[in-house]
N, C-alpha and C positions, 0 to 999 in steps of 0.2 A: 798231430797233423790235422788240419781242417780242410774241408772241401772247398774248391774254388767256386763251384756253382752247385748249390744244393736244392734248386727249384726246378720243377717240371710241370708243364701243362697237362692235366689229365681230365677226362670226363668220367664222372662217377655215374653209373647206370643204376646201381642198387647197392644196399648194404645188407649182408647176410650175417645172422648171428649163429654161432656154434657154441654149444655148451656140453659139459660132461662132468665127470668126477675122476680125479687123478687116481690111477691104479696104485701109484707109489704111496701117496700121502692120504688119499681119501678126501681131499679137499675139492670143493666144486670150482669149476673154472668157466669163463666165458671169453670168447674172442669175436671180433667183428671184422669181416672181410668185405672190402669195397670191390665190387665188380667194376673194372675200369677199362676205358678205351684210351689207348695211348697212341699218338701219332709220332712215328719215328722220323729220322732224318731223311728217309726216302719218301716221305709223305704217305706211307702205308700205315693203315690203322691196325693195331694189334689189341687183343682183348686179354686181360689177365686180372689177378687179384692182388690187392695190397692190404696188409693188416692195418686197422685203425686203432688208435688208443681209445680207451673208454670215453674220454672227453669228447670224441668226435663220432660216437656211435649213432647219433641222431642226424647225421649229415643227409641232406636231401639230394637227389640226383641233380647234376649240373656240371658245368665246367669250373675247374679250380686250378689255381697255381698252388701246387703242393710243395711244402718244405720238407726235406728229408734229413735224416741222420743215419749213419751206419750203425748196425747193432749185430750181435751174434745170437743166433737162434739156439734152441735146445739141442739141435743136431750139429751145433758148432759151425753152421754156415753163416757167412757174412751176408746180411740182408738189409734192405732199406726199410726204415720205419718213418711213417709220416709224423711230423711234429706239429704241423699247422697247415690249415687250408685257407686260402684267400679266394673269394668269389672272383671269377674272371668276367670281364665285360660281356654282357649278354648271357651270363651263366646264372646259377642259383645263388640265393642269398645264404648267408652264414646260418647254420642251424641255431634255433632259439631253444632255450630250456622250456620244457612243457610244464604248465602249472600243476601242482599237486592236486589230486582228486579231492582232498579235504578242503582245498582252498576254493572250490567251486561254490558259487552262490546259488542256493536253491530258488527255483522259480515260484 
């Protein structure tokens, strides 16, 4: 079953990185949480967090039309996952890949 509308306007204020080591496997992990302002149907603003995929970890603050899909968390909760961000008119530009340090030209 697919969603009828899987897009929502959000404002990303910042992206926070969390990292650690799994107690079960000993493997390192990283996750990126976007601090977001969401305007609801009552035009009231609410602040919350959304998990970002690694590919969007360098997202800069701004307004975006976010595309979602549903997923199941490790706690077996059904949660939204961002699959794509599209800059909204007057919002931020799409994040660009940063050049590698070794690619820098010496002065």
